[in-house]
PyMOL Python script that loads the backbone (N, CA, C, O; Angstrom):
from pymol import cmd

cmd.read_pdbstr("""\
ATOM      1  N   MET A   1      80.156  70.562  91.663  1.00  0.00           N
ATOM      2  CA  MET A   1      79.056  71.028  92.472  1.00  0.00           C
ATOM      3  C   MET A   1      78.251  69.814  92.925  1.00  0.00           C
ATOM      4  O   MET A   1      78.048  68.876  92.154  1.00  0.00           O
ATOM      5  N   GLN A   2      77.799  69.832  94.160  1.00  0.00           N
ATOM      6  CA  GLN A   2      77.009  68.732  94.690  1.00  0.00           C
ATOM      7  C   GLN A   2      75.563  68.900  94.254  1.00  0.00           C
ATOM      8  O   GLN A   2      75.074  70.022  94.124  1.00  0.00           O
ATOM      9  N   ARG A   3      74.880  67.783  94.027  1.00  0.00           N
ATOM     10  CA  ARG A   3      73.495  67.839  93.554  1.00  0.00           C
ATOM     11  C   ARG A   3      72.559  67.190  94.561  1.00  0.00           C
ATOM     12  O   ARG A   3      72.969  66.387  95.399  1.00  0.00           O
ATOM     13  N   GLY A   4      71.291  67.563  94.452  1.00  0.00           N
ATOM     14  CA  GLY A   4      70.275  66.919  95.264  1.00  0.00           C
ATOM     15  C   GLY A   4      70.197  67.426  96.689  1.00  0.00           C
ATOM     16  O   GLY A   4      69.606  66.758  97.538  1.00  0.00           O
ATOM     17  N   LEU A   5      70.771  68.582  96.983  1.00  0.00           N
ATOM     18  CA  LEU A   5      70.747  69.088  98.345  1.00  0.00           C
ATOM     19  C   LEU A   5      69.571  70.018  98.603  1.00  0.00           C
ATOM     20  O   LEU A   5      69.293  70.343  99.758  1.00  0.00           O
ATOM     21  N   GLY A   6      68.877  70.454  97.565  1.00  0.00           N
ATOM     22  CA  GLY A   6      67.755  71.364  97.745  1.00  0.00           C
ATOM     23  C   GLY A   6      68.242  72.767  98.049  1.00  0.00           C
ATOM     24  O   GLY A   6      69.433  73.053  97.928  1.00  0.00           O
ATOM     25  N   GLY A   7      67.343  73.632  98.438  1.00  0.00           N
ATOM     26  CA  GLY A   7      67.709  75.012  98.725  1.00  0.00           C
ATOM     27  C   GLY A   7      67.676  75.844  97.460  1.00  0.00           C
ATOM     28  O   GLY A   7      67.373  75.343  96.377  1.00  0.00           O
ATOM     29  N   SER A   8      67.991  77.112  97.609  1.00  0.00           N
ATOM     30  CA  SER A   8      67.954  78.001  96.447  1.00  0.00           C
ATOM     31  C   SER A   8      69.203  77.796  95.592  1.00  0.00           C
ATOM     32  O   SER A   8      70.229  77.348  96.106  1.00  0.00           O
ATOM     33  N   PRO A   9      69.137  78.118  94.293  1.00  0.00           N
ATOM     34  CA  PRO A   9      70.310  77.939  93.423  1.00  0.00           C
ATOM     35  C   PRO A   9      71.522  78.744  93.888  1.00  0.00           C
ATOM     36  O   PRO A   9      72.659  78.308  93.710  1.00  0.00           O
ATOM     37  N   HIS A  10      71.286  79.923  94.487  1.00  0.00           N
ATOM     38  CA  HIS A  10      72.409  80.742  94.941  1.00  0.00           C
ATOM     39  C   HIS A  10      73.208  80.030  96.032  1.00  0.00           C
ATOM     40  O   HIS A  10      74.435  80.129  96.063  1.00  0.00           O
ATOM     41  N   GLU A  11      72.537  79.325  96.912  1.00  0.00           N
ATOM     42  CA  GLU A  11      73.242  78.600  97.975  1.00  0.00           C
ATOM     43  C   GLU A  11      74.122  77.497  97.394  1.00  0.00           C
ATOM     44  O   GLU A  11      75.206  77.231  97.914  1.00  0.00           O
ATOM     45  N   ARG A  12      73.668  76.859  96.327  1.00  0.00           N
ATOM     46  CA  ARG A  12      74.430  75.763  95.736  1.00  0.00           C
ATOM     47  C   ARG A  12      75.650  76.249  94.968  1.00  0.00           C
ATOM     48  O   ARG A  12      76.576  75.471  94.740  1.00  0.00           O
ATOM     49  N   LEU A  13      75.677  77.524  94.561  1.00  0.00           N
ATOM     50  CA  LEU A  13      76.810  78.016  93.790  1.00  0.00           C
ATOM     51  C   LEU A  13      78.096  78.054  94.597  1.00  0.00           C
ATOM     52  O   LEU A  13      79.177  77.950  94.018  1.00  0.00           O
ATOM     53  N   HIS A  14      78.018  78.199  95.901  1.00  0.00           N
ATOM     54  CA  HIS A  14      79.204  78.437  96.718  1.00  0.00           C
ATOM     55  C   HIS A  14      79.639  77.225  97.536  1.00  0.00           C
ATOM     56  O   HIS A  14      80.466  77.372  98.436  1.00  0.00           O
ATOM     57  N   GLN A  15      79.118  76.050  97.261  1.00  0.00           N
ATOM     58  CA  GLN A  15      79.446  74.895  98.087  1.00  0.00           C
ATOM     59  C   GLN A  15      80.844  74.359  97.848  1.00  0.00           C
ATOM     60  O   GLN A  15      81.440  73.797  98.767  1.00  0.00           O
ATOM     61  N   ASP A  16      81.387  74.511  96.656  1.00  0.00           N
ATOM     62  CA  ASP A  16      82.668  73.895  96.343  1.00  0.00           C
ATOM     63  C   ASP A  16      83.871  74.771  96.648  1.00  0.00           C
ATOM     64  O   ASP A  16      85.004  74.334  96.444  1.00  0.00           O
ATOM     65  N   LYS A  17      83.669  75.987  97.128  1.00  0.00           N
ATOM     66  CA  LYS A  17      84.803  76.861  97.428  1.00  0.00           C
ATOM     67  C   LYS A  17      85.496  76.397  98.704  1.00  0.00           C
ATOM     68  O   LYS A  17      84.846  76.015  99.677  1.00  0.00           O
ATOM     69  N   ALA A  18      86.809  76.438  98.685  1.00  0.00           N
ATOM     70  CA  ALA A  18      87.580  76.080  99.872  1.00  0.00           C
ATOM     71  C   ALA A  18      87.526  77.237 100.855  1.00  0.00           C
ATOM     72  O   ALA A  18      87.623  78.397 100.453  1.00  0.00           O
ATOM     73  N   GLY A  19      87.375  76.939 102.125  1.00  0.00           N
ATOM     74  CA  GLY A  19      87.327  77.983 103.145  1.00  0.00           C
ATOM     75  C   GLY A  19      88.707  78.576 103.366  1.00  0.00           C
ATOM     76  O   GLY A  19      89.712  77.865 103.335  1.00  0.00           O
ATOM     77  N   SER A  20      88.749  79.862 103.584  1.00  0.00           N
ATOM     78  CA  SER A  20      90.019  80.543 103.817  1.00  0.00           C
ATOM     79  C   SER A  20      90.388  80.434 105.286  1.00  0.00           C
ATOM     80  O   SER A  20      89.508  80.427 106.147  1.00  0.00           O
ATOM     81  N   ALA A  21      91.666  80.349 105.581  1.00  0.00           N
ATOM     82  CA  ALA A  21      92.125  80.286 106.965  1.00  0.00           C
ATOM     83  C   ALA A  21      91.960  81.634 107.655  1.00  0.00           C
ATOM     84  O   ALA A  21      91.744  81.684 108.866  1.00  0.00           O
ATOM     85  N   LEU A  22      92.057  82.724 106.904  1.00  0.00           N
ATOM     86  CA  LEU A  22      91.910  84.066 107.450  1.00  0.00           C
ATOM     87  C   LEU A  22      90.728  84.764 106.792  1.00  0.00           C
ATOM     88  O   LEU A  22      90.427  84.515 105.624  1.00  0.00           O
ATOM     89  N   PRO A  23      90.052  85.644 107.545  1.00  0.00           N
ATOM     90  CA  PRO A  23      89.041  86.477 106.885  1.00  0.00           C
ATOM     91  C   PRO A  23      89.706  87.362 105.834  1.00  0.00           C
ATOM     92  O   PRO A  23      90.912  87.601 105.886  1.00  0.00           O
ATOM     93  N   THR A  24      88.915  87.844 104.888  1.00  0.00           N
ATOM     94  CA  THR A  24      89.454  88.607 103.766  1.00  0.00           C
ATOM     95  C   THR A  24      90.238  89.820 104.223  1.00  0.00           C
ATOM     96  O   THR A  24      91.326  90.070 103.704  1.00  0.00           O
ATOM     97  N   TRP A  25      89.722  90.584 105.178  1.00  0.00           N
ATOM     98  CA  TRP A  25      90.419  91.809 105.603  1.00  0.00           C
ATOM     99  C   TRP A  25      91.732  91.485 106.284  1.00  0.00           C
ATOM    100  O   TRP A  25      92.681  92.259 106.159  1.00  0.00           O
ATOM    101  N   GLN A  26      91.829  90.374 106.998  1.00  0.00           N
ATOM    102  CA  GLN A  26      93.100  90.012 107.630  1.00  0.00           C
ATOM    103  C   GLN A  26      94.096  89.512 106.589  1.00  0.00           C
ATOM    104  O   GLN A  26      95.294  89.763 106.713  1.00  0.00           O
ATOM    105  N   ALA A  27      93.621  88.816 105.575  1.00  0.00           N
ATOM    106  CA  ALA A  27      94.515  88.339 104.521  1.00  0.00           C
ATOM    107  C   ALA A  27      95.102  89.511 103.757  1.00  0.00           C
ATOM    108  O   ALA A  27      96.261  89.461 103.347  1.00  0.00           O
ATOM    109  N   LEU A  28      94.320  90.571 103.558  1.00  0.00           N
ATOM    110  CA  LEU A  28      94.817  91.738 102.846  1.00  0.00           C
ATOM    111  C   LEU A  28      95.833  92.522 103.663  1.00  0.00           C
ATOM    112  O   LEU A  28      96.685  93.198 103.086  1.00  0.00           O
ATOM    113  N   LEU A  29      95.770  92.454 104.974  1.00  0.00           N
ATOM    114  CA  LEU A  29      96.736  93.167 105.809  1.00  0.00           C
ATOM    115  C   LEU A  29      98.153  92.660 105.586  1.00  0.00           C
ATOM    116  O   LEU A  29      99.112  93.415 105.747  1.00  0.00           O
ATOM    117  N   VAL A  30      98.295  91.401 105.222  1.00  0.00           N
ATOM    118  CA  VAL A  30      99.617  90.840 104.956  1.00  0.00           C
ATOM    119  C   VAL A  30     100.264  91.572 103.791  1.00  0.00           C
ATOM    120  O   VAL A  30     101.464  91.848 103.822  1.00  0.00           O
ATOM    121  N   PHE A  31      99.479  91.891 102.759  1.00  0.00           N
ATOM    122  CA  PHE A  31     100.015  92.551 101.582  1.00  0.00           C
ATOM    123  C   PHE A  31     100.196  94.050 101.778  1.00  0.00           C
ATOM    124  O   PHE A  31     100.928  94.679 101.015  1.00  0.00           O
ATOM    125  N   ARG A  32      99.549  94.641 102.782  1.00  0.00           N
ATOM    126  CA  ARG A  32      99.638  96.069 103.005  1.00  0.00           C
ATOM    127  C   ARG A  32     100.589  96.410 104.150  1.00  0.00           C
ATOM    128  O   ARG A  32     100.648  97.565 104.571  1.00  0.00           O
ATOM    129  N   SER A  33     101.322  95.445 104.654  1.00  0.00           N
ATOM    130  CA  SER A  33     102.234  95.723 105.754  1.00  0.00           C
ATOM    131  C   SER A  33     103.349  96.653 105.281  1.00  0.00           C
ATOM    132  O   SER A  33     103.832  96.518 104.157  1.00  0.00           O
ATOM    133  N   PRO A  34     103.758  97.590 106.128  1.00  0.00           N
ATOM    134  CA  PRO A  34     104.782  98.549 105.703  1.00  0.00           C
ATOM    135  C   PRO A  34     106.136  97.873 105.492  1.00  0.00           C
ATOM    136  O   PRO A  34     106.559  97.045 106.299  1.00  0.00           O
ATOM    137  N   THR A  35     106.793  98.227 104.424  1.00  0.00           N
ATOM    138  CA  THR A  35     108.130  97.721 104.137  1.00  0.00           C
ATOM    139  C   THR A  35     109.035  98.906 103.858  1.00  0.00           C
ATOM    140  O   THR A  35     108.573  99.902 103.303  1.00  0.00           O
ATOM    141  N   PRO A  36     110.288  98.836 104.217  1.00  0.00           N
ATOM    142  CA  PRO A  36     111.191  99.951 103.931  1.00  0.00           C
ATOM    143  C   PRO A  36     111.416 100.090 102.429  1.00  0.00           C
ATOM    144  O   PRO A  36     111.468  99.092 101.709  1.00  0.00           O
ATOM    145  N   HIS A  37     111.546 101.306 101.967  1.00  0.00           N
ATOM    146  CA  HIS A  37     111.796 101.549 100.548  1.00  0.00           C
ATOM    147  C   HIS A  37     113.234 101.152 100.233  1.00  0.00           C
ATOM    148  O   HIS A  37     114.174 101.633 100.867  1.00  0.00           O
ATOM    149  N   THR A  38     113.393 100.290  99.268  1.00  0.00           N
ATOM    150  CA  THR A  38     114.732  99.871  98.859  1.00  0.00           C
ATOM    151  C   THR A  38     115.024 100.448  97.486  1.00  0.00           C
ATOM    152  O   THR A  38     114.115 100.574  96.666  1.00  0.00           O
ATOM    153  N   PRO A  39     116.254 100.794  97.222  1.00  0.00           N
ATOM    154  CA  PRO A  39     116.583 101.340  95.910  1.00  0.00           C
ATOM    155  C   PRO A  39     116.441 100.278  94.821  1.00  0.00           C
ATOM    156  O   PRO A  39     116.520  99.080  95.091  1.00  0.00           O
ATOM    157  N   HIS A  40     116.233 100.728  93.611  1.00  0.00           N
ATOM    158  CA  HIS A  40     116.103  99.816  92.478  1.00  0.00           C
ATOM    159  C   HIS A  40     117.442  99.116  92.250  1.00  0.00           C
ATOM    160  O   HIS A  40     118.487  99.755  92.370  1.00  0.00           O
ATOM    161  N   PRO A  41     117.441  97.831  91.926  1.00  0.00           N
ATOM    162  CA  PRO A  41     118.699  97.092  91.815  1.00  0.00           C
ATOM    163  C   PRO A  41     119.573  97.483  90.629  1.00  0.00           C
ATOM    164  O   PRO A  41     120.768  97.187  90.632  1.00  0.00           O
ATOM    165  N   THR A  42     119.015  98.136  89.619  1.00  0.00           N
ATOM    166  CA  THR A  42     119.824  98.537  88.471  1.00  0.00           C
ATOM    167  C   THR A  42     119.877 100.053  88.384  1.00  0.00           C
ATOM    168  O   THR A  42     118.905 100.721  88.736  1.00  0.00           O
ATOM    169  N   PRO A  43     120.976 100.605  87.929  1.00  0.00           N
ATOM    170  CA  PRO A  43     121.055 102.060  87.804  1.00  0.00           C
ATOM    171  C   PRO A  43     120.126 102.555  86.705  1.00  0.00           C
ATOM    172  O   PRO A  43     119.873 101.853  85.726  1.00  0.00           O
ATOM    173  N   HIS A  44     119.625 103.764  86.880  1.00  0.00           N
ATOM    174  CA  HIS A  44     118.720 104.350  85.893  1.00  0.00           C
ATOM    175  C   HIS A  44     119.543 105.093  84.856  1.00  0.00           C
ATOM    176  O   HIS A  44     120.092 106.160  85.130  1.00  0.00           O
ATOM    177  N   THR A  45     119.621 104.525  83.676  1.00  0.00           N
ATOM    178  CA  THR A  45     120.380 105.147  82.597  1.00  0.00           C
ATOM    179  C   THR A  45     119.467 105.356  81.398  1.00  0.00           C
ATOM    180  O   THR A  45     118.577 104.538  81.164  1.00  0.00           O
ATOM    181  N   PRO A  46     119.658 106.419  80.637  1.00  0.00           N
ATOM    182  CA  PRO A  46     118.808 106.648  79.476  1.00  0.00           C
ATOM    183  C   PRO A  46     119.172 105.774  78.279  1.00  0.00           C
ATOM    184  O   PRO A  46     118.404 105.716  77.318  1.00  0.00           O
ATOM    185  N   HIS A  47     120.303 105.101  78.304  1.00  0.00           N
ATOM    186  CA  HIS A  47     120.766 104.300  77.177  1.00  0.00           C
ATOM    187  C   HIS A  47     120.430 102.828  77.391  1.00  0.00           C
ATOM    188  O   HIS A  47     120.307 102.398  78.538  1.00  0.00           O
ATOM    189  N   PRO A  48     120.279 102.048  76.336  1.00  0.00           N
ATOM    190  CA  PRO A  48     120.018 100.615  76.480  1.00  0.00           C
ATOM    191  C   PRO A  48     121.164  99.910  77.203  1.00  0.00           C
ATOM    192  O   PRO A  48     122.333 100.255  77.030  1.00  0.00           O
ATOM    193  N   THR A  49     120.810  98.933  78.004  1.00  0.00           N
ATOM    194  CA  THR A  49     121.800  98.161  78.741  1.00  0.00           C
ATOM    195  C   THR A  49     121.838  96.753  78.159  1.00  0.00           C
ATOM    196  O   THR A  49     120.863  96.017  78.313  1.00  0.00           O
ATOM    197  N   PRO A  50     122.919  96.347  77.497  1.00  0.00           N
ATOM    198  CA  PRO A  50     122.966  94.984  76.953  1.00  0.00           C
ATOM    199  C   PRO A  50     123.166  93.955  78.063  1.00  0.00           C
ATOM    200  O   PRO A  50     123.923  94.189  79.005  1.00  0.00           O
ATOM    201  N   SER A  51     122.506  92.851  77.951  1.00  0.00           N
ATOM    202  CA  SER A  51     122.647  91.760  78.899  1.00  0.00           C
ATOM    203  C   SER A  51     123.271  90.592  78.156  1.00  0.00           C
ATOM    204  O   SER A  51     122.622  89.991  77.299  1.00  0.00           O
ATOM    205  N   LYS A  52     124.514  90.258  78.465  1.00  0.00           N
ATOM    206  CA  LYS A  52     125.216  89.191  77.756  1.00  0.00           C
ATOM    207  C   LYS A  52     124.723  87.808  78.179  1.00  0.00           C
ATOM    208  O   LYS A  52     124.794  86.863  77.393  1.00  0.00           O
ATOM    209  N   ALA A  53     124.228  87.679  79.402  1.00  0.00           N
ATOM    210  CA  ALA A  53     123.774  86.378  79.875  1.00  0.00           C
ATOM    211  C   ALA A  53     122.517  85.920  79.129  1.00  0.00           C
ATOM    212  O   ALA A  53     122.390  84.739  78.806  1.00  0.00           O
ATOM    213  N   PHE A  54     121.599  86.828  78.856  1.00  0.00           N
ATOM    214  CA  PHE A  54     120.347  86.475  78.204  1.00  0.00           C
ATOM    215  C   PHE A  54     120.279  86.940  76.756  1.00  0.00           C
ATOM    216  O   PHE A  54     119.285  86.691  76.074  1.00  0.00           O
ATOM    217  N   LYS A  55     121.312  87.606  76.283  1.00  0.00           N
ATOM    218  CA  LYS A  55     121.345  88.174  74.940  1.00  0.00           C
ATOM    219  C   LYS A  55     120.094  89.018  74.699  1.00  0.00           C
ATOM    220  O   LYS A  55     119.287  88.729  73.816  1.00  0.00           O
ATOM    221  N   ALA A  56     119.959  90.058  75.500  1.00  0.00           N
ATOM    222  CA  ALA A  56     118.808  90.947  75.399  1.00  0.00           C
ATOM    223  C   ALA A  56     119.276  92.386  75.538  1.00  0.00           C
ATOM    224  O   ALA A  56     120.327  92.658  76.118  1.00  0.00           O
ATOM    225  N   VAL A  57     118.484  93.298  75.001  1.00  0.00           N
ATOM    226  CA  VAL A  57     118.734  94.724  75.157  1.00  0.00           C
ATOM    227  C   VAL A  57     117.566  95.290  75.942  1.00  0.00           C
ATOM    228  O   VAL A  57     116.406  95.076  75.591  1.00  0.00           O
ATOM    229  N   CYS A  58     117.882  96.016  77.011  1.00  0.00           N
ATOM    230  CA  CYS A  58     116.844  96.556  77.876  1.00  0.00           C
ATOM    231  C   CYS A  58     116.822  98.073  77.793  1.00  0.00           C
ATOM    232  O   CYS A  58     117.871  98.718  77.770  1.00  0.00           O
ATOM    233  N   HIS A  59     115.631  98.636  77.747  1.00  0.00           N
ATOM    234  CA  HIS A  59     115.438 100.081  77.721  1.00  0.00           C
ATOM    235  C   HIS A  59     114.633 100.485  78.949  1.00  0.00           C
ATOM    236  O   HIS A  59     113.697  99.787  79.340  1.00  0.00           O
ATOM    237  N   LEU A  60     114.991 101.595  79.548  1.00  0.00           N
ATOM    238  CA  LEU A  60     114.231 102.125  80.669  1.00  0.00           C
ATOM    239  C   LEU A  60     113.014 102.851  80.115  1.00  0.00           C
ATOM    240  O   LEU A  60     113.158 103.875  79.448  1.00  0.00           O
ATOM    241  N   VAL A  61     111.828 102.341  80.378  1.00  0.00           N
ATOM    242  CA  VAL A  61     110.598 102.937  79.868  1.00  0.00           C
ATOM    243  C   VAL A  61     110.079 103.979  80.840  1.00  0.00           C
ATOM    244  O   VAL A  61     109.791 105.108  80.444  1.00  0.00           O
ATOM    245  N   ARG A  62     109.958 103.621  82.083  1.00  0.00           N
ATOM    246  CA  ARG A  62     109.548 104.521  83.153  1.00  0.00           C
ATOM    247  C   ARG A  62     110.463 104.265  84.334  1.00  0.00           C
ATOM    248  O   ARG A  62     111.273 103.338  84.310  1.00  0.00           O
ATOM    249  N   LYS A  63     110.339 105.066  85.344  1.00  0.00           N
ATOM    250  CA  LYS A  63     111.127 104.833  86.552  1.00  0.00           C
ATOM    251  C   LYS A  63     110.754 103.448  87.087  1.00  0.00           C
ATOM    252  O   LYS A  63     109.574 103.175  87.305  1.00  0.00           O
ATOM    253  N   TYR A  64     111.714 102.591  87.297  1.00  0.00           N
ATOM    254  CA  TYR A  64     111.573 101.222  87.797  1.00  0.00           C
ATOM    255  C   TYR A  64     110.935 100.262  86.786  1.00  0.00           C
ATOM    256  O   TYR A  64     110.517  99.173  87.178  1.00  0.00           O
ATOM    257  N   THR A  65     110.846 100.625  85.505  1.00  0.00           N
ATOM    258  CA  THR A  65     110.270  99.721  84.510  1.00  0.00           C
ATOM    259  C   THR A  65     111.233  99.559  83.346  1.00  0.00           C
ATOM    260  O   THR A  65     111.596 100.538  82.695  1.00  0.00           O
ATOM    261  N   LEU A  66     111.645  98.338  83.084  1.00  0.00           N
ATOM    262  CA  LEU A  66     112.538  98.050  81.967  1.00  0.00           C
ATOM    263  C   LEU A  66     111.773  97.310  80.880  1.00  0.00           C
ATOM    264  O   LEU A  66     110.943  96.449  81.172  1.00  0.00           O
ATOM    265  N   PHE A  67     112.048  97.642  79.645  1.00  0.00           N
ATOM    266  CA  PHE A  67     111.489  96.937  78.492  1.00  0.00           C
ATOM    267  C   PHE A  67     112.648  96.208  77.831  1.00  0.00           C
ATOM    268  O   PHE A  67     113.582  96.850  77.349  1.00  0.00           O
ATOM    269  N   CYS A  68     112.608  94.882  77.798  1.00  0.00           N
ATOM    270  CA  CYS A  68     113.717  94.092  77.261  1.00  0.00           C
ATOM    271  C   CYS A  68     113.289  93.341  76.009  1.00  0.00           C
ATOM    272  O   CYS A  68     112.182  92.811  75.924  1.00  0.00           O
ATOM    273  N   ILE A  69     114.195  93.311  75.042  1.00  0.00           N
ATOM    274  CA  ILE A  69     113.988  92.569  73.809  1.00  0.00           C
ATOM    275  C   ILE A  69     115.082  91.508  73.741  1.00  0.00           C
ATOM    276  O   ILE A  69     116.271  91.827  73.730  1.00  0.00           O
ATOM    277  N   SER A  70     114.667  90.248  73.695  1.00  0.00           N
ATOM    278  CA  SER A  70     115.662  89.172  73.604  1.00  0.00           C
ATOM    279  C   SER A  70     115.808  88.744  72.154  1.00  0.00           C
ATOM    280  O   SER A  70     114.872  88.832  71.359  1.00  0.00           O
ATOM    281  N   TYR A  71     116.999  88.282  71.837  1.00  0.00           N
ATOM    282  CA  TYR A  71     117.260  87.809  70.477  1.00  0.00           C
ATOM    283  C   TYR A  71     118.141  86.606  70.519  1.00  0.00           C
ATOM    284  O   TYR A  71     118.481  86.053  69.474  1.00  0.00           O
TER     285      TYR A  71
END
""", "prot")
cmd.dss("prot")
cmd.show_as("cartoon", "prot")
cmd.util.cbc("prot")
cmd.orient("prot")
């Protein structure tokens, strides 16, 4: 933080922030752009799926959520 500039303390709190290239609402539009729904890359099975590459066992916890235990 820069010192000796005077003014109220609130004004000095925001001097070191880097300015954004886009306003906040425009930056958020990038993340909200429509994308086509793609299927999940792994099949949904109720049984654990062993992974030999990572030596882990994965369980389907919820739709599109895997819980993996490595050993």
